[in-house]
C-alpha positions as CSV (number, residue, x, y, z in Angstrom):
1,M,-65.2,10.1,48.8
2,A,-64.8,13.2,47.7
3,T,-61.8,13.3,45.5
4,S,-62.7,15.9,43.2
5,T,-60.3,19.2,43.0
6,A,-63.2,21.6,44.6
7,W,-63.2,19.6,47.2
8,T,-60.5,19.7,50.9
9,R,-60.7,16.8,53.1
10,L,-60.3,17.2,56.4
11,D,-59.0,15.5,59.5
12,G,-62.0,13.0,60.8
13,G,-64.6,13.3,57.9
14,I,-65.4,17.3,57.6
15,H,-64.8,18.2,54.0
16,V,-65.2,21.2,52.2
17,R,-66.4,21.9,48.7
18,Q,-65.7,25.4,47.2
19,S,-68.1,26.9,44.3
20,A,-67.1,27.9,41.4
21,A,-69.3,30.7,41.8
22,F,-68.2,33.3,44.4
23,Q,-65.6,30.9,46.4
24,M,-68.5,30.0,48.6
25,N,-67.1,27.3,51.0
26,S,-70.1,24.4,51.4
27,V,-68.9,22.3,54.3
28,A,-70.2,18.4,54.4
29,L,-69.5,16.6,58.0
30,L,-69.4,13.1,57.0
31,D,-70.2,10.1,59.3
32,A,-72.5,6.4,58.9
33,E,-74.1,7.2,61.5
34,Q,-75.5,11.2,61.0
35,V,-73.8,13.5,57.5
36,V,-74.8,17.2,58.2
37,L,-74.6,19.7,55.4
38,V,-73.6,23.3,55.8
39,D,-75.4,25.8,53.5
40,P,-74.8,23.2,49.9
41,G,-74.7,25.7,46.4
42,I,-74.2,27.1,45.1
43,L,-74.5,25.6,41.2
44,A,-77.1,23.2,40.3
45,S,-74.2,20.7,39.6
46,E,-71.9,21.3,42.4
47,I,-74.7,20.3,44.6
48,D,-75.5,17.4,42.4
49,D,-71.9,16.6,43.8
50,M,-72.5,17.1,47.2
51,A,-75.7,14.5,46.9
52,R,-73.4,11.8,45.1
53,V,-70.5,12.0,48.4
54,V,-73.7,12.0,51.1
55,E,-74.7,8.9,48.6
56,E,-71.1,7.5,49.2
57,A,-71.4,8.4,53.2
58,G,-74.1,5.7,54.0
59,R,-77.7,5.5,54.3
60,G,-77.9,7.4,58.0
61,A,-79.4,10.8,59.5
62,L,-79.0,13.8,57.8
63,T,-79.6,17.5,58.8
64,L,-79.5,20.9,56.8
65,V,-78.1,23.7,58.3
66,F,-78.0,26.8,56.6
67,T,-75.7,30.0,58.2
68,H,-77.9,32.4,57.2
69,A,-80.3,33.6,54.8
70,H,-78.8,35.2,52.0
71,W,-79.4,34.1,49.0
72,D,-76.3,31.9,47.9
73,H,-76.7,30.5,51.1
74,V,-80.1,28.6,50.8
75,L,-80.5,26.6,48.0
76,G,-79.9,23.3,48.4
77,K,-83.0,21.7,50.2
78,P,-84.7,20.5,47.1
79,W,-82.0,17.6,46.9
80,W,-82.9,16.4,50.5
81,P,-86.8,17.5,50.9
82,N,-87.0,15.2,53.7
83,A,-84.1,16.0,55.4
84,Q,-84.1,17.9,58.4
85,T,-82.9,21.5,58.6
86,L,-81.6,24.1,61.4
87,A,-81.1,27.9,61.1
88,H,-81.8,30.4,63.3
89,D,-85.5,31.5,63.7
90,R,-85.0,34.6,61.8
91,F,-83.8,32.5,59.2
92,A,-87.8,31.4,57.6
93,T,-88.8,35.5,57.4
94,E,-85.7,36.6,56.2
95,V,-86.4,34.3,53.2
96,K,-90.0,34.4,52.6
97,R,-89.5,37.9,52.3
98,D,-86.3,37.2,49.8
99,S,-88.4,34.4,47.8
100,A,-88.7,37.1,44.0
101,R,-84.8,37.6,44.5
102,I,-83.3,34.6,45.7
103,I,-84.3,32.7,42.4
104,E,-83.8,35.9,40.1
105,E,-79.9,36.2,41.7
106,I,-79.3,31.7,41.3
107,R,-81.7,31.5,37.5
108,K,-78.9,34.7,36.6
109,L,-75.4,33.6,37.7
110,A,-76.5,30.0,36.8
111,A,-76.6,31.2,33.4
112,Q,-73.2,32.8,33.4
113,H,-72.1,29.2,34.3
114,G,-73.2,27.8,31.7
115,E,-76.0,25.9,33.2
116,S,-79.8,26.5,34.5
117,W,-81.6,26.0,37.7
118,E,-84.8,23.8,37.2
119,R,-85.7,23.3,41.0
120,G,-87.3,26.8,41.6
121,F,-86.8,27.8,45.1
122,T,-89.4,28.1,48.1
123,P,-89.2,29.1,50.6
124,F,-88.9,27.2,54.1
125,R,-89.2,27.4,57.9
126,P,-86.6,25.3,59.2
127,D,-87.1,22.5,61.7
128,H,-84.9,23.5,64.0
129,A,-84.8,27.1,64.7
130,V,-82.1,28.7,67.1
131,S,-80.4,31.4,68.5
132,G,-78.1,33.0,71.4
133,L,-75.6,29.8,72.2
134,R,-76.6,26.3,71.9
135,F,-75.3,23.1,72.1
136,L,-76.4,20.5,69.9
137,K,-74.7,16.6,69.2
138,L,-75.9,15.3,65.7
139,G,-74.6,11.8,66.1
140,P,-71.1,11.6,66.2
141,W,-71.1,15.8,65.5
142,R,-70.9,17.9,69.1
143,L,-71.4,21.4,67.9
144,V,-71.7,24.5,69.0
145,I,-74.5,27.5,67.8
146,R,-73.6,31.2,68.7
147,D,-75.8,34.6,66.8
148,A,-73.4,36.5,64.6
149,P,-74.7,39.6,62.7
150,G,-73.3,42.1,61.3
151,H,-73.1,41.0,58.4
152,S,-77.0,39.4,58.4
153,L,-79.5,39.2,61.2
154,S,-80.2,35.3,61.1
155,Q,-76.4,34.7,61.1
156,I,-74.9,31.8,62.8
157,T,-71.0,30.3,63.3
158,I,-70.9,26.3,63.6
159,H,-68.1,25.6,65.9
160,L,-67.1,21.9,66.2
161,P,-64.6,22.3,69.8
162,D,-63.7,18.6,69.0
163,H,-61.9,19.1,65.5
164,G,-60.9,23.2,66.8
165,V,-63.2,23.8,63.4
166,L,-65.7,27.6,63.6
167,I,-67.5,27.4,60.0
168,A,-67.3,31.0,60.1
169,A,-70.7,32.2,57.5
170,D,-69.7,34.9,55.7
171,M,-67.2,36.3,57.9
172,L,-63.3,36.2,57.9
173,S,-62.8,35.8,54.4
174,D,-59.6,36.2,52.6
175,I,-60.8,37.6,49.7
176,E,-63.9,40.7,50.2
177,P,-63.6,42.8,53.5
178,P,-66.3,42.3,56.3
179,M,-69.9,43.3,55.1
180,L,-71.9,45.0,56.8
181,D,-75.8,44.8,56.8
182,G,-75.8,48.1,58.8
183,P,-75.0,49.6,61.7
184,C,-70.5,48.7,62.6
185,R,-71.1,47.7,66.1
186,P,-73.2,44.1,66.2
187,Y,-70.3,43.1,63.7
188,L,-67.5,44.2,66.3
189,E,-69.6,42.8,68.7
190,T,-69.9,39.7,66.9
191,L,-65.8,39.6,66.6
192,R,-65.2,40.4,69.7
193,I,-67.3,37.3,71.8
194,L,-65.1,35.1,68.5
195,L,-61.3,36.3,70.4
196,P,-61.4,34.6,73.2
197,L,-62.1,31.1,71.4
198,F,-58.9,31.8,68.5
199,E,-56.8,33.5,71.0
200,G,-56.9,29.9,73.5
201,G,-56.1,27.6,70.3
202,A,-60.2,26.4,70.6
203,V,-60.1,27.6,66.7
204,T,-57.2,26.3,64.9
205,T,-59.2,25.7,61.5
206,L,-61.1,28.1,59.6
207,I,-63.4,28.1,56.8
208,P,-65.3,30.8,55.6
209,G,-68.5,31.6,53.5
210,H,-66.4,32.6,50.9
211,G,-62.2,32.2,50.3
212,S,-59.1,30.1,51.5
213,I,-59.6,27.8,54.6
214,T,-57.1,29.1,57.1
215,R,-55.1,26.3,59.3
216,G,-53.5,26.9,62.7
217,R,-53.7,29.2,66.0
218,D,-51.8,32.2,64.6
219,A,-53.2,32.0,61.0
220,V,-56.9,32.0,62.3
221,L,-56.5,34.9,65.4
222,A,-54.6,37.4,62.8
223,R,-57.5,36.4,60.0
224,L,-59.8,37.8,63.0
225,R,-57.1,40.2,64.4
226,G,-57.4,41.5,60.9
227,D,-60.7,42.1,60.7
228,L,-61.5,43.5,63.8
229,D,-59.0,46.3,63.1
230,Y,-60.2,47.5,60.4
231,L,-64.0,47.5,61.7
232,E,-62.3,49.6,64.5
233,K,-60.7,51.8,62.1
234,L,-64.1,52.2,60.2
235,E,-66.2,53.5,63.2
236,A,-63.5,55.3,64.7
237,G,-62.9,56.8,61.4
238,V,-66.2,58.1,61.0
239,T,-67.1,58.8,64.7
240,K,-64.1,61.5,64.2
241,A,-65.8,62.7,60.6
242,I,-69.7,62.9,62.1
243,G,-67.8,64.9,65.1
244,E,-65.9,67.8,62.8
245,G,-69.2,68.4,60.7
246,L,-68.3,66.3,57.5
247,D,-71.6,64.7,55.3
248,L,-71.4,61.2,54.0
249,A,-69.8,62.7,50.6
250,A,-66.6,64.0,52.0
251,T,-66.8,60.9,54.8
252,R,-66.7,58.3,51.8
253,E,-63.5,60.4,50.4
254,R,-61.8,60.5,53.5
255,L,-62.1,56.7,53.9
256,S,-61.3,55.7,50.7
257,G,-58.3,55.5,51.4
258,L,-58.6,52.8,54.5
259,G,-56.8,49.7,54.4
260,Y,-59.0,46.0,55.4
261,P,-56.8,42.4,55.1
262,S,-58.6,41.8,51.7
263,R,-57.3,45.0,49.6
264,G,-54.8,44.6,47.2
265,A,-53.1,46.4,44.3
266,N,-56.4,46.0,42.5
267,D,-58.9,47.5,44.9
268,A,-60.8,44.6,45.1
269,G,-63.6,44.9,47.7
270,L,-63.6,48.9,47.2
271,Q,-67.1,49.2,46.8
272,D,-67.9,47.2,49.5
273,H,-65.9,48.8,51.5
274,L,-67.8,52.4,50.7
275,E,-71.1,50.2,51.4
276,N,-69.8,49.7,55.0
277,V,-68.3,53.4,55.2
278,D,-71.9,54.5,54.2
279,L,-73.8,52.0,56.8
280,T,-71.5,53.5,59.4
281,Y,-71.7,57.0,59.1
282,R,-75.7,56.6,59.2
283,G,-76.1,54.4,62.1
284,L,-73.9,56.4,64.1
285,A,-75.6,59.8,62.6
286,K,-78.7,58.1,63.6
287,A,-77.2,57.1,67.3
288,T,-76.4,60.9,67.6
289,A,-79.0,62.4,66.5
């Protein structure tokens, strides 16, 4: 089961499939009684492969969990139209608003990979809409679900305390900087809430939405602290620039060299970083106006 090189098998029936597109991770919690799929995607051939693995796991209950409403994370439902679904209570509004863009983006991506997308996309309302802090049991799986705003208002994380695993949605990546959807402070607060779990050893395996799985208490803690450090320096740098009367263009220039965890010699993620500067500047300028 799950023997393709695209799959990583963790302990306890947890399997991670990484897409050829954006290194996005889909997670399968496999058990004959209950299968949980988190963000199945992205390409049709890859979801076909996930469907094969689910079929091999048995014919128990199936729940699809969507960590947030961004287009690359929401595409798997047509493969399992009768499965139960779970997402944030803002999810339905966001996918309805963005439905045209979702289908445009997946068709474009599929063509880039020599595939087509035949299933369309129909906005849907999850069967279980959650927010805040929730404790759920799905078959043998104990899930702790937390709001995780900062990258998306509909974002959640899924913690599997029995396994020390955190499915981090689009955070804590080694291939891209933290990407904001607005002011910096909500993202900072999300990471600060998670920090005690990492420090206390409750998270020893980190599965980001995009990038490499990280294992070991020290390694996952370093990943989180690196992103916290970046966002704290970003907010402090923008606050100082505004206090000195700098406009947005001058602030972007000053902070263009700020380090972030995924930054290398080729400045990967630089445009994402500069967009973070813009969003932080506008948020702080509005708050102080």
